[in-house]
PDBQT receptor file of N, H, CA, C and O in Angstrom, charges set to zero:
ATOM      1  N   MET A   1       1.430 -22.775  22.808  1.00  0.00    +0.000 N 
ATOM      2  CA  MET A   1       1.425 -21.522  23.570  1.00  0.00    +0.000 C 
ATOM      3  C   MET A   1       2.346 -20.479  22.932  1.00  0.00    +0.000 C 
ATOM      4  O   MET A   1       1.990 -19.303  22.860  1.00  0.00    +0.000 OA
ATOM      5  N   MET A   2       3.498 -20.891  22.482  1.00  0.00    +0.000 N 
ATOM      6  H   MET A   2       3.787 -21.847  22.541  1.00  0.00    +0.000 HD
ATOM      7  CA  MET A   2       4.448 -19.946  21.905  1.00  0.00    +0.000 C 
ATOM      8  C   MET A   2       3.928 -19.264  20.640  1.00  0.00    +0.000 C 
ATOM      9  O   MET A   2       4.084 -18.050  20.503  1.00  0.00    +0.000 OA
ATOM     10  N   PRO A   3       3.314 -20.007  19.706  1.00  0.00    +0.000 N 
ATOM     11  CA  PRO A   3       2.821 -19.320  18.496  1.00  0.00    +0.000 C 
ATOM     12  C   PRO A   3       1.841 -18.199  18.815  1.00  0.00    +0.000 C 
ATOM     13  O   PRO A   3       1.850 -17.152  18.168  1.00  0.00    +0.000 OA
ATOM     14  N   LEU A   4       1.006 -18.422  19.807  1.00  0.00    +0.000 N 
ATOM     15  H   LEU A   4       0.999 -19.272  20.334  1.00  0.00    +0.000 HD
ATOM     16  CA  LEU A   4       0.044 -17.394  20.206  1.00  0.00    +0.000 C 
ATOM     17  C   LEU A   4       0.767 -16.155  20.720  1.00  0.00    +0.000 C 
ATOM     18  O   LEU A   4       0.399 -15.027  20.393  1.00  0.00    +0.000 OA
ATOM     19  N   LEU A   5       1.796 -16.380  21.527  1.00  0.00    +0.000 N 
ATOM     20  H   LEU A   5       2.095 -17.296  21.793  1.00  0.00    +0.000 HD
ATOM     21  CA  LEU A   5       2.561 -15.272  22.088  1.00  0.00    +0.000 C 
ATOM     22  C   LEU A   5       3.242 -14.466  20.986  1.00  0.00    +0.000 C 
ATOM     23  O   LEU A   5       3.186 -13.236  20.980  1.00  0.00    +0.000 OA
ATOM     24  N   SER A   6       3.884 -15.170  20.055  1.00  0.00    +0.000 N 
ATOM     25  H   SER A   6       3.930 -16.169  20.061  1.00  0.00    +0.000 HD
ATOM     26  CA  SER A   6       4.564 -14.462  18.965  1.00  0.00    +0.000 C 
ATOM     27  C   SER A   6       3.545 -13.729  18.099  1.00  0.00    +0.000 C 
ATOM     28  O   SER A   6       3.817 -12.634  17.609  1.00  0.00    +0.000 OA
ATOM     29  N   HIS A   7       2.376 -14.328  17.912  1.00  0.00    +0.000 N 
ATOM     30  H   HIS A   7       2.155 -15.218  18.311  1.00  0.00    +0.000 HD
ATOM     31  CA  HIS A   7       1.314 -13.693  17.133  1.00  0.00    +0.000 C 
ATOM     32  C   HIS A   7       0.886 -12.387  17.796  1.00  0.00    +0.000 C 
ATOM     33  O   HIS A   7       0.694 -11.375  17.122  1.00  0.00    +0.000 OA
ATOM     34  N   LEU A   8       0.737 -12.415  19.121  1.00  0.00    +0.000 N 
ATOM     35  H   LEU A   8       0.892 -13.237  19.669  1.00  0.00    +0.000 HD
ATOM     36  CA  LEU A   8       0.371 -11.209  19.860  1.00  0.00    +0.000 C 
ATOM     37  C   LEU A   8       1.454 -10.146  19.760  1.00  0.00    +0.000 C 
ATOM     38  O   LEU A   8       1.162  -8.958  19.625  1.00  0.00    +0.000 OA
ATOM     39  N   MET A   9       2.705 -10.584  19.826  1.00  0.00    +0.000 N 
ATOM     40  H   MET A   9       2.942 -11.549  19.936  1.00  0.00    +0.000 HD
ATOM     41  CA  MET A   9       3.811  -9.634  19.726  1.00  0.00    +0.000 C 
ATOM     42  C   MET A   9       3.821  -8.958  18.361  1.00  0.00    +0.000 C 
ATOM     43  O   MET A   9       3.997  -7.743  18.265  1.00  0.00    +0.000 OA
ATOM     44  N   VAL A  10       3.631  -9.746  17.308  1.00  0.00    +0.000 N 
ATOM     45  H   VAL A  10       3.488 -10.732  17.386  1.00  0.00    +0.000 HD
ATOM     46  CA  VAL A  10       3.603  -9.187  15.955  1.00  0.00    +0.000 C 
ATOM     47  C   VAL A  10       2.435  -8.220  15.815  1.00  0.00    +0.000 C 
ATOM     48  O   VAL A  10       2.568  -7.154  15.214  1.00  0.00    +0.000 OA
ATOM     49  N   ASN A  11       1.292  -8.600  16.374  1.00  0.00    +0.000 N 
ATOM     50  H   ASN A  11       1.183  -9.466  16.862  1.00  0.00    +0.000 HD
ATOM     51  CA  ASN A  11       0.125  -7.723  16.308  1.00  0.00    +0.000 C 
ATOM     52  C   ASN A  11       0.371  -6.403  17.019  1.00  0.00    +0.000 C 
ATOM     53  O   ASN A  11       0.008  -5.343  16.509  1.00  0.00    +0.000 OA
ATOM     54  N   SER A  12       0.985  -6.460  18.190  1.00  0.00    +0.000 N 
ATOM     55  H   SER A  12       1.280  -7.321  18.605  1.00  0.00    +0.000 HD
ATOM     56  CA  SER A  12       1.244  -5.223  18.932  1.00  0.00    +0.000 C 
ATOM     57  C   SER A  12       2.257  -4.365  18.191  1.00  0.00    +0.000 C 
ATOM     58  O   SER A  12       2.150  -3.138  18.194  1.00  0.00    +0.000 OA
ATOM     59  N   MET A  13       3.246  -5.004  17.552  1.00  0.00    +0.000 N 
ATOM     60  H   MET A  13       3.332  -6.000  17.549  1.00  0.00    +0.000 HD
ATOM     61  CA  MET A  13       4.237  -4.248  16.794  1.00  0.00    +0.000 C 
ATOM     62  C   MET A  13       3.586  -3.542  15.615  1.00  0.00    +0.000 C 
ATOM     63  O   MET A  13       3.839  -2.362  15.375  1.00  0.00    +0.000 OA
ATOM     64  N   SER A  14       2.748  -4.263  14.881  1.00  0.00    +0.000 N 
ATOM     65  H   SER A  14       2.543  -5.222  15.077  1.00  0.00    +0.000 HD
ATOM     66  CA  SER A  14       2.084  -3.646  13.738  1.00  0.00    +0.000 C 
ATOM     67  C   SER A  14       1.121  -2.555  14.207  1.00  0.00    +0.000 C 
ATOM     68  O   SER A  14       0.957  -1.537  13.534  1.00  0.00    +0.000 OA
ATOM     69  N   TRP A  15       0.484  -2.768  15.359  1.00  0.00    +0.000 N 
ATOM     70  H   TRP A  15       0.617  -3.595  15.905  1.00  0.00    +0.000 HD
ATOM     71  CA  TRP A  15      -0.414  -1.758  15.917  1.00  0.00    +0.000 C 
ATOM     72  C   TRP A  15       0.355  -0.489  16.259  1.00  0.00    +0.000 C 
ATOM     73  O   TRP A  15      -0.113   0.621  16.002  1.00  0.00    +0.000 OA
ATOM     74  N   ASN A  16       1.557  -0.664  16.851  1.00  0.00    +0.000 N 
ATOM     75  H   ASN A  16       1.937  -1.565  17.060  1.00  0.00    +0.000 HD
ATOM     76  CA  ASN A  16       2.394   0.489  17.174  1.00  0.00    +0.000 C 
ATOM     77  C   ASN A  16       2.785   1.233  15.910  1.00  0.00    +0.000 C 
ATOM     78  O   ASN A  16       2.769   2.464  15.880  1.00  0.00    +0.000 OA
ATOM     79  N   MET A  17       3.137   0.491  14.867  1.00  0.00    +0.000 N 
ATOM     80  H   MET A  17       3.150  -0.508  14.892  1.00  0.00    +0.000 HD
ATOM     81  CA  MET A  17       3.511   1.123  13.609  1.00  0.00    +0.000 C 
ATOM     82  C   MET A  17       2.337   1.902  13.032  1.00  0.00    +0.000 C 
ATOM     83  O   MET A  17       2.505   3.009  12.520  1.00  0.00    +0.000 OA
ATOM     84  N   LEU A  18       1.151   1.316  13.120  1.00  0.00    +0.000 N 
ATOM     85  H   LEU A  18       1.014   0.417  13.536  1.00  0.00    +0.000 HD
ATOM     86  CA  LEU A  18      -0.041   1.986  12.601  1.00  0.00    +0.000 C 
ATOM     87  C   LEU A  18      -0.331   3.272  13.364  1.00  0.00    +0.000 C 
ATOM     88  O   LEU A  18      -0.655   4.297  12.765  1.00  0.00    +0.000 OA
ATOM     89  N   THR A  19      -0.214   3.214  14.685  1.00  0.00    +0.000 N 
ATOM     90  H   THR A  19       0.049   2.381  15.172  1.00  0.00    +0.000 HD
ATOM     91  CA  THR A  19      -0.485   4.423  15.470  1.00  0.00    +0.000 C 
ATOM     92  C   THR A  19       0.555   5.494  15.173  1.00  0.00    +0.000 C 
ATOM     93  O   THR A  19       0.231   6.680  15.119  1.00  0.00    +0.000 OA
ATOM     94  N   GLN A  20       1.817   5.076  14.978  1.00  0.00    +0.000 N 
ATOM     95  H   GLN A  20       2.080   4.112  15.022  1.00  0.00    +0.000 HD
ATOM     96  CA  GLN A  20       2.856   6.037  14.622  1.00  0.00    +0.000 C 
ATOM     97  C   GLN A  20       2.525   6.693  13.289  1.00  0.00    +0.000 C 
ATOM     98  O   GLN A  20       2.654   7.908  13.138  1.00  0.00    +0.000 OA
ATOM     99  N   LEU A  21       2.098   5.885  12.322  1.00  0.00    +0.000 N 
ATOM    100  H   LEU A  21       1.993   4.898  12.445  1.00  0.00    +0.000 HD
ATOM    101  CA  LEU A  21       1.735   6.417  11.010  1.00  0.00    +0.000 C 
ATOM    102  C   LEU A  21       0.566   7.380  11.129  1.00  0.00    +0.000 C 
ATOM    103  O   LEU A  21       0.550   8.428  10.485  1.00  0.00    +0.000 OA
ATOM    104  N   ASN A  22      -0.411   7.026  11.953  1.00  0.00    +0.000 N 
ATOM    105  H   ASN A  22      -0.399   6.174  12.477  1.00  0.00    +0.000 HD
ATOM    106  CA  ASN A  22      -1.568   7.895  12.139  1.00  0.00    +0.000 C 
ATOM    107  C   ASN A  22      -1.164   9.231  12.744  1.00  0.00    +0.000 C 
ATOM    108  O   ASN A  22      -1.666  10.278  12.335  1.00  0.00    +0.000 OA
ATOM    109  N   LYS A  23      -0.261   9.198  13.715  1.00  0.00    +0.000 N 
ATOM    110  H   LYS A  23       0.147   8.348  14.047  1.00  0.00    +0.000 HD
ATOM    111  CA  LYS A  23       0.203  10.445  14.331  1.00  0.00    +0.000 C 
ATOM    112  C   LYS A  23       0.921  11.304  13.302  1.00  0.00    +0.000 C 
ATOM    113  O   LYS A  23       0.712  12.515  13.239  1.00  0.00    +0.000 OA
ATOM    114  N   LYS A  24       1.780  10.665  12.486  1.00  0.00    +0.000 N 
ATOM    115  H   LYS A  24       1.950   9.681  12.538  1.00  0.00    +0.000 HD
ATOM    116  CA  LYS A  24       2.520  11.416  11.481  1.00  0.00    +0.000 C 
ATOM    117  C   LYS A  24       1.574  12.018  10.461  1.00  0.00    +0.000 C 
ATOM    118  O   LYS A  24       1.699  13.192  10.112  1.00  0.00    +0.000 OA
ATOM    119  N   SER A  25       0.626  11.223   9.979  1.00  0.00    +0.000 N 
ATOM    120  H   SER A  25       0.525  10.270  10.262  1.00  0.00    +0.000 HD
ATOM    121  CA  SER A  25      -0.288  11.730   8.963  1.00  0.00    +0.000 C 
ATOM    122  C   SER A  25      -1.164  12.843   9.532  1.00  0.00    +0.000 C 
ATOM    123  O   SER A  25      -1.503  13.790   8.822  1.00  0.00    +0.000 OA
ATOM    124  N   ALA A  26      -1.528  12.735  10.799  1.00  0.00    +0.000 N 
ATOM    125  H   ALA A  26      -1.252  11.966  11.376  1.00  0.00    +0.000 HD
ATOM    126  CA  ALA A  26      -2.327  13.794  11.425  1.00  0.00    +0.000 C 
ATOM    127  C   ALA A  26      -1.523  15.084  11.491  1.00  0.00    +0.000 C 
ATOM    128  O   ALA A  26      -2.050  16.171  11.254  1.00  0.00    +0.000 OA
ATOM    129  N   ARG A  27      -0.230  14.949  11.818  1.00  0.00    +0.000 N 
ATOM    130  H   ARG A  27       0.197  14.065  12.010  1.00  0.00    +0.000 HD
ATOM    131  CA  ARG A  27       0.617  16.137  11.887  1.00  0.00    +0.000 C 
ATOM    132  C   ARG A  27       0.746  16.766  10.504  1.00  0.00    +0.000 C 
ATOM    133  O   ARG A  27       0.640  17.984  10.353  1.00  0.00    +0.000 OA
ATOM    134  N   TYR A  28       0.975  15.925   9.497  1.00  0.00    +0.000 N 
ATOM    135  H   TYR A  28       1.061  14.937   9.619  1.00  0.00    +0.000 HD
ATOM    136  CA  TYR A  28       1.090  16.452   8.142  1.00  0.00    +0.000 C 
ATOM    137  C   TYR A  28      -0.223  17.082   7.692  1.00  0.00    +0.000 C 
ATOM    138  O   TYR A  28      -0.229  18.093   6.988  1.00  0.00    +0.000 OA
ATOM    139  N   HIS A  29      -1.326  16.481   8.102  1.00  0.00    +0.000 N 
ATOM    140  H   HIS A  29      -1.321  15.660   8.673  1.00  0.00    +0.000 HD
ATOM    141  CA  HIS A  29      -2.628  16.995   7.696  1.00  0.00    +0.000 C 
ATOM    142  C   HIS A  29      -2.865  18.386   8.281  1.00  0.00    +0.000 C 
ATOM    143  O   HIS A  29      -3.347  19.280   7.585  1.00  0.00    +0.000 OA
ATOM    144  N   SER A  30      -2.530  18.568   9.551  1.00  0.00    +0.000 N 
ATOM    145  H   SER A  30      -2.139  17.842  10.117  1.00  0.00    +0.000 HD
ATOM    146  CA  SER A  30      -2.715  19.884  10.173  1.00  0.00    +0.000 C 
ATOM    147  C   SER A  30      -1.781  20.902   9.533  1.00  0.00    +0.000 C 
ATOM    148  O   SER A  30      -2.152  22.060   9.345  1.00  0.00    +0.000 OA
ATOM    149  N   LEU A  31      -0.560  20.466   9.196  1.00  0.00    +0.000 N 
ATOM    150  H   LEU A  31      -0.259  19.525   9.349  1.00  0.00    +0.000 HD
ATOM    151  CA  LEU A  31       0.390  21.352   8.531  1.00  0.00    +0.000 C 
ATOM    152  C   LEU A  31      -0.156  21.768   7.172  1.00  0.00    +0.000 C 
ATOM    153  O   LEU A  31      -0.079  22.934   6.786  1.00  0.00    +0.000 OA
ATOM    154  N   TYR A  32      -0.707  20.796   6.456  1.00  0.00    +0.000 N 
ATOM    155  H   TYR A  32      -0.770  19.849   6.770  1.00  0.00    +0.000 HD
ATOM    156  CA  TYR A  32      -1.269  21.064   5.134  1.00  0.00    +0.000 C 
ATOM    157  C   TYR A  32      -2.442  22.032   5.232  1.00  0.00    +0.000 C 
ATOM    158  O   TYR A  32      -2.578  22.939   4.411  1.00  0.00    +0.000 OA
ATOM    159  N   LYS A  33      -3.287  21.835   6.238  1.00  0.00    +0.000 N 
ATOM    160  H   LYS A  33      -3.176  21.098   6.905  1.00  0.00    +0.000 HD
ATOM    161  CA  LYS A  33      -4.422  22.742   6.420  1.00  0.00    +0.000 C 
ATOM    162  C   LYS A  33      -3.944  24.149   6.733  1.00  0.00    +0.000 C 
ATOM    163  O   LYS A  33      -4.517  25.126   6.250  1.00  0.00    +0.000 OA
ATOM    164  N   ASP A  34      -2.891  24.254   7.543  1.00  0.00    +0.000 N 
ATOM    165  H   ASP A  34      -2.426  23.460   7.935  1.00  0.00    +0.000 HD
ATOM    166  CA  ASP A  34      -2.324  25.553   7.895  1.00  0.00    +0.000 C 
ATOM    167  C   ASP A  34      -1.813  26.257   6.647  1.00  0.00    +0.000 C 
ATOM    168  O   ASP A  34      -2.076  27.442   6.444  1.00  0.00    +0.000 OA
ATOM    169  N   ILE A  35      -1.082  25.525   5.808  1.00  0.00    +0.000 N 
ATOM    170  H   ILE A  35      -0.869  24.562   5.973  1.00  0.00    +0.000 HD
ATOM    171  CA  ILE A  35      -0.543  26.106   4.572  1.00  0.00    +0.000 C 
ATOM    172  C   ILE A  35      -1.681  26.522   3.647  1.00  0.00    +0.000 C 
ATOM    173  O   ILE A  35      -1.633  27.580   3.020  1.00  0.00    +0.000 OA
ATOM    174  N   LYS A  36      -2.709  25.670   3.572  1.00  0.00    +0.000 N 
ATOM    175  H   LYS A  36      -2.748  24.810   4.082  1.00  0.00    +0.000 HD
ATOM    176  CA  LYS A  36      -3.841  25.978   2.704  1.00  0.00    +0.000 C 
ATOM    177  C   LYS A  36      -4.536  27.256   3.162  1.00  0.00    +0.000 C 
ATOM    178  O   LYS A  36      -4.902  28.100   2.343  1.00  0.00    +0.000 OA
ATOM    179  N   LEU A  37      -4.717  27.395   4.477  1.00  0.00    +0.000 N 
ATOM    180  H   LEU A  37      -4.420  26.710   5.143  1.00  0.00    +0.000 HD
ATOM    181  CA  LEU A  37      -5.355  28.598   5.012  1.00  0.00    +0.000 C 
ATOM    182  C   LEU A  37      -4.529  29.836   4.694  1.00  0.00    +0.000 C 
ATOM    183  O   LEU A  37      -5.075  30.872   4.315  1.00  0.00    +0.000 OA
ATOM    184  N   ARG A  38      -3.209  29.729   4.848  1.00  0.00    +0.000 N 
ATOM    185  H   ARG A  38      -2.765  28.887   5.156  1.00  0.00    +0.000 HD
ATOM    186  CA  ARG A  38      -2.353  30.875   4.555  1.00  0.00    +0.000 C 
ATOM    187  C   ARG A  38      -2.432  31.248   3.091  1.00  0.00    +0.000 C 
ATOM    188  O   ARG A  38      -2.486  32.430   2.750  1.00  0.00    +0.000 OA
ATOM    189  N   CYS A  39      -2.439  30.251   2.224  1.00  0.00    +0.000 N 
ATOM    190  H   CYS A  39      -2.395  29.291   2.501  1.00  0.00    +0.000 HD
ATOM    191  CA  CYS A  39      -2.532  30.524   0.791  1.00  0.00    +0.000 C 
ATOM    192  C   CYS A  39      -3.859  31.194   0.465  1.00  0.00    +0.000 C 
ATOM    193  O   CYS A  39      -3.905  32.131  -0.332  1.00  0.00    +0.000 OA
ATOM    194  N   CYS A  40      -4.931  30.720   1.075  1.00  0.00    +0.000 N 
ATOM    195  H   CYS A  40      -4.893  29.959   1.722  1.00  0.00    +0.000 HD
ATOM    196  CA  CYS A  40      -6.241  31.329   0.844  1.00  0.00    +0.000 C 
ATOM    197  C   CYS A  40      -6.250  32.771   1.330  1.00  0.00    +0.000 C 
ATOM    198  O   CYS A  40      -6.797  33.646   0.658  1.00  0.00    +0.000 OA
ATOM    199  N   ASP A  41      -5.653  33.028   2.482  1.00  0.00    +0.000 N 
ATOM    200  H   ASP A  41      -5.208  32.317   3.027  1.00  0.00    +0.000 HD
ATOM    201  CA  ASP A  41      -5.577  34.395   3.006  1.00  0.00    +0.000 C 
ATOM    202  C   ASP A  41      -4.807  35.290   2.048  1.00  0.00    +0.000 C 
ATOM    203  O   ASP A  41      -5.222  36.415   1.771  1.00  0.00    +0.000 OA
ATOM    204  N   ASN A  42      -3.682  34.788   1.540  1.00  0.00    +0.000 N 
ATOM    205  H   ASN A  42      -3.345  33.874   1.765  1.00  0.00    +0.000 HD
ATOM    206  CA  ASN A  42      -2.883  35.571   0.603  1.00  0.00    +0.000 C 
ATOM    207  C   ASN A  42      -3.661  35.857  -0.671  1.00  0.00    +0.000 C 
ATOM    208  O   ASN A  42      -3.599  36.965  -1.204  1.00  0.00    +0.000 OA
ATOM    209  N   LEU A  43      -4.390  34.867  -1.161  1.00  0.00    +0.000 N 
ATOM    210  H   LEU A  43      -4.441  33.967  -0.728  1.00  0.00    +0.000 HD
ATOM    211  CA  LEU A  43      -5.193  35.061  -2.366  1.00  0.00    +0.000 C 
ATOM    212  C   LEU A  43      -6.271  36.104  -2.127  1.00  0.00    +0.000 C 
ATOM    213  O   LEU A  43      -6.516  36.956  -2.982  1.00  0.00    +0.000 OA
ATOM    214  N   ASN A  44      -6.915  36.041  -0.972  1.00  0.00    +0.000 N 
ATOM    215  H   ASN A  44      -6.716  35.349  -0.277  1.00  0.00    +0.000 HD
ATOM    216  CA  ASN A  44      -7.946  37.025  -0.641  1.00  0.00    +0.000 C 
ATOM    217  C   ASN A  44      -7.361  38.427  -0.580  1.00  0.00    +0.000 C 
ATOM    218  O   ASN A  44      -7.969  39.382  -1.065  1.00  0.00    +0.000 OA
ATOM    219  N   LEU A  45      -6.183  38.550   0.015  1.00  0.00    +0.000 N 
ATOM    220  H   LEU A  45      -5.689  37.774   0.409  1.00  0.00    +0.000 HD
ATOM    221  CA  LEU A  45      -5.526  39.854   0.096  1.00  0.00    +0.000 C 
ATOM    222  C   LEU A  45      -5.204  40.372  -1.301  1.00  0.00    +0.000 C 
ATOM    223  O   LEU A  45      -5.399  41.551  -1.597  1.00  0.00    +0.000 OA
ATOM    224  N   LEU A  46      -4.711  39.483  -2.154  1.00  0.00    +0.000 N 
ATOM    225  H   LEU A  46      -4.553  38.525  -1.914  1.00  0.00    +0.000 HD
ATOM    226  CA  LEU A  46      -4.377  39.890  -3.519  1.00  0.00    +0.000 C 
ATOM    227  C   LEU A  46      -5.628  40.331  -4.269  1.00  0.00    +0.000 C 
ATOM    228  O   LEU A  46      -5.615  41.335  -4.980  1.00  0.00    +0.000 OA
ATOM    229  N   LEU A  47      -6.708  39.570  -4.102  1.00  0.00    +0.000 N 
ATOM    230  H   LEU A  47      -6.718  38.754  -3.524  1.00  0.00    +0.000 HD
ATOM    231  CA  LEU A  47      -7.941  39.894  -4.811  1.00  0.00    +0.000 C 
ATOM    232  C   LEU A  47      -8.540  41.203  -4.304  1.00  0.00    +0.000 C 
ATOM    233  O   LEU A  47      -9.052  41.998  -5.092  1.00  0.00    +0.000 OA
ATOM    234  N   MET A  48      -8.477  41.431  -2.988  1.00  0.00    +0.000 N 
ATOM    235  H   MET A  48      -8.062  40.785  -2.347  1.00  0.00    +0.000 HD
ATOM    236  CA  MET A  48      -9.047  42.658  -2.441  1.00  0.00    +0.000 C 
ATOM    237  C   MET A  48      -8.158  43.861  -2.728  1.00  0.00    +0.000 C 
ATOM    238  O   MET A  48      -8.642  44.941  -3.065  1.00  0.00    +0.000 OA
ATOM    239  N   GLY A  49      -6.838  43.657  -2.589  1.00  0.00    +0.000 N 
ATOM    240  H   GLY A  49      -6.444  42.780  -2.315  1.00  0.00    +0.000 HD
ATOM    241  CA  GLY A  49      -5.924  44.770  -2.818  1.00  0.00    +0.000 C 
ATOM    242  C   GLY A  49      -5.689  44.942  -4.287  1.00  0.00    +0.000 C 
ATOM    243  O   GLY A  49      -4.943  45.833  -4.692  1.00  0.00    +0.000 OA
TER     244      GLY A  49
């Protein structure tokens, strides 16, 4: 019974770590998209002006 319990605990811990990583990467991804959009806007302004 104990090995199963510890196995579940390890699984939940790794799952928590994975979800944390996913949240962080999603935040970085949105930040990256924001920066990319701003750079594109600046390039368009430079090209038009």
